[in-house]
PLY file of the C-alpha trace (Angstrom):
ply
format ascii 1.0
element vertex 163
property float x
property float y
property float z
element edge 162
property int vertex1
property int vertex2
end_header
3.58 -13.73 9.90
2.61 -13.32 6.24
-0.62 -14.94 5.17
-1.82 -14.95 1.56
-5.58 -14.79 0.99
-8.08 -14.29 -1.82
-10.82 -11.70 -1.58
-11.59 -8.00 -1.58
-9.00 -6.00 0.36
-11.53 -3.20 0.85
-13.44 -5.58 3.13
-10.34 -6.24 5.26
-10.58 -6.02 9.03
-6.88 -5.11 9.28
-5.99 -1.91 11.10
-4.14 -0.47 8.10
-4.32 -1.11 4.37
-1.08 -0.45 2.49
-0.71 -0.11 -1.27
1.91 0.94 -3.78
1.71 4.21 -5.71
3.94 6.92 -7.12
4.47 10.42 -5.80
1.97 12.65 -7.64
-0.07 9.54 -8.58
-3.54 10.09 -10.03
-5.02 6.96 -8.37
-6.65 6.05 -11.69
-6.26 2.26 -11.77
-6.30 -0.86 -9.62
-6.52 -0.69 -5.85
-5.59 3.00 -5.84
-8.69 3.80 -7.91
-10.89 1.72 -5.59
-9.45 3.56 -2.58
-9.98 6.91 -4.30
-13.63 6.05 -4.98
-14.25 4.79 -1.44
-12.32 7.56 0.34
-12.43 10.71 -1.81
-11.13 12.78 1.12
-8.05 10.56 1.27
-7.26 11.31 -2.35
-7.78 15.04 -1.83
-5.43 14.93 1.18
-2.91 12.88 -0.83
-2.86 15.46 -3.63
-2.36 18.24 -1.08
0.44 16.31 0.61
2.20 15.74 -2.72
1.93 19.40 -3.63
3.20 20.65 -0.26
5.47 17.81 0.87
7.08 16.89 -2.47
7.49 13.20 -1.53
10.02 10.99 -3.25
9.93 7.38 -4.35
10.82 5.04 -1.48
8.91 7.06 1.12
5.45 6.53 2.64
2.37 8.56 3.51
-0.43 7.47 5.86
-3.96 8.82 5.90
-6.30 8.40 8.84
-10.01 8.63 8.18
-13.26 8.55 10.09
-13.86 5.45 12.16
-10.18 4.60 12.50
-9.59 3.80 8.81
-5.89 3.98 7.92
-4.42 3.76 4.44
-0.67 3.85 3.85
0.62 4.78 0.42
4.01 3.22 -0.23
5.84 5.15 -2.94
7.05 2.09 -4.84
6.93 3.73 -8.28
8.82 6.62 -9.76
6.78 9.79 -10.20
5.31 10.74 -13.60
7.78 12.69 -15.75
5.17 15.30 -16.66
1.90 16.40 -15.08
-0.36 14.32 -17.37
1.95 11.31 -17.76
1.51 7.91 -16.13
3.75 7.08 -13.16
6.98 5.23 -13.79
7.40 1.55 -13.04
8.09 0.26 -9.56
11.67 -0.56 -8.65
13.10 -2.94 -6.08
15.01 -0.01 -4.61
11.78 1.95 -4.05
9.90 -1.09 -2.72
12.71 -1.91 -0.30
12.94 1.64 1.05
9.19 2.17 1.37
8.75 -1.16 3.20
11.61 -0.25 5.54
9.91 3.08 6.33
6.54 1.39 6.73
7.98 -1.17 9.18
9.28 1.70 11.33
5.80 3.26 11.27
4.13 -0.04 12.21
6.38 -0.27 15.30
6.05 3.42 16.21
2.25 3.50 15.85
1.68 0.04 17.31
-0.43 -1.25 14.42
-2.00 -4.62 15.23
-2.60 -5.86 11.66
-1.77 -4.97 8.05
-3.43 -5.79 4.73
-1.83 -5.18 1.36
-1.98 -6.53 -2.18
0.87 -8.23 -4.00
2.80 -5.00 -3.77
4.26 -3.46 -6.95
3.25 -6.42 -9.14
0.23 -4.97 -10.95
0.82 -1.50 -12.34
4.34 -1.66 -10.86
5.15 -4.72 -13.04
7.61 -6.40 -10.68
7.61 -10.21 -10.30
5.93 -11.38 -7.07
8.54 -14.07 -6.44
11.12 -11.26 -6.11
8.94 -8.83 -4.13
7.69 -11.37 -1.59
11.12 -11.80 0.10
11.26 -8.02 0.66
7.85 -8.16 2.35
8.99 -11.05 4.53
12.21 -9.26 5.47
10.60 -5.96 6.45
7.14 -6.95 7.68
7.32 -10.67 8.43
9.07 -10.34 11.79
7.01 -7.46 13.22
4.85 -9.80 15.30
1.59 -8.63 13.71
-0.58 -10.34 11.09
0.37 -9.26 7.57
-2.42 -10.27 5.18
-1.41 -10.33 1.52
-4.32 -10.27 -0.89
-2.93 -12.50 -3.65
-6.10 -12.69 -5.71
-8.82 -10.07 -5.98
-12.44 -11.20 -5.76
-14.85 -8.26 -5.61
-17.22 -8.34 -2.64
-15.63 -11.45 -1.11
-14.47 -11.20 2.48
-11.24 -13.15 3.01
-10.55 -15.39 5.98
-7.83 -13.20 7.50
-7.54 -14.96 10.88
-6.48 -11.79 12.69
-6.90 -13.14 16.13
0 1
1 2
2 3
3 4
4 5
5 6
6 7
7 8
8 9
9 10
10 11
11 12
12 13
13 14
14 15
15 16
16 17
17 18
18 19
19 20
20 21
21 22
22 23
23 24
24 25
25 26
26 27
27 28
28 29
29 30
30 31
31 32
32 33
33 34
34 35
35 36
36 37
37 38
38 39
39 40
40 41
41 42
42 43
43 44
44 45
45 46
46 47
47 48
48 49
49 50
50 51
51 52
52 53
53 54
54 55
55 56
56 57
57 58
58 59
59 60
60 61
61 62
62 63
63 64
64 65
65 66
66 67
67 68
68 69
69 70
70 71
71 72
72 73
73 74
74 75
75 76
76 77
77 78
78 79
79 80
80 81
81 82
82 83
83 84
84 85
85 86
86 87
87 88
88 89
89 90
90 91
91 92
92 93
93 94
94 95
95 96
96 97
97 98
98 99
99 100
100 101
101 102
102 103
103 104
104 105
105 106
106 107
107 108
108 109
109 110
110 111
111 112
112 113
113 114
114 115
115 116
116 117
117 118
118 119
119 120
120 121
121 122
122 123
123 124
124 125
125 126
126 127
127 128
128 129
129 130
130 131
131 132
132 133
133 134
134 135
135 136
136 137
137 138
138 139
139 140
140 141
141 142
142 143
143 144
144 145
145 146
146 147
147 148
148 149
149 150
150 151
151 152
152 153
153 154
154 155
155 156
156 157
157 158
158 159
159 160
160 161
161 162
């Protein structure tokens, strides 16, 4: 049940927003930066998790905030090689594994709806026409609305048709 929409994912009514990052990511561009600015506690918790948990590419991490906000970071990119370096590019291997882990979480936690951007196609630099089948395979048959924000339009609420 994948639906592509245009709008501002930060205005989504979905139960969980997922996005692609790297372990040890600085959240300094794109959706990650917007999430960091909107939920500074999430970023602080993410940094702590990375320091203590030493996550690897292909894994996931979910943050739960006040008011039921949930943000899942899918580790689609390789970590930076040094502390001040930019994260590595996304890989299909990492995207596949993180989506597989996320699908397990969706089932386990009973999420009712998911919103995510065109995963790993911005900073991650992968072609959407090759990432989309992975999304369909792992999330498309979960029986919950999966809203893909194909185009970003700041301040515009998308017609998500969640129910």
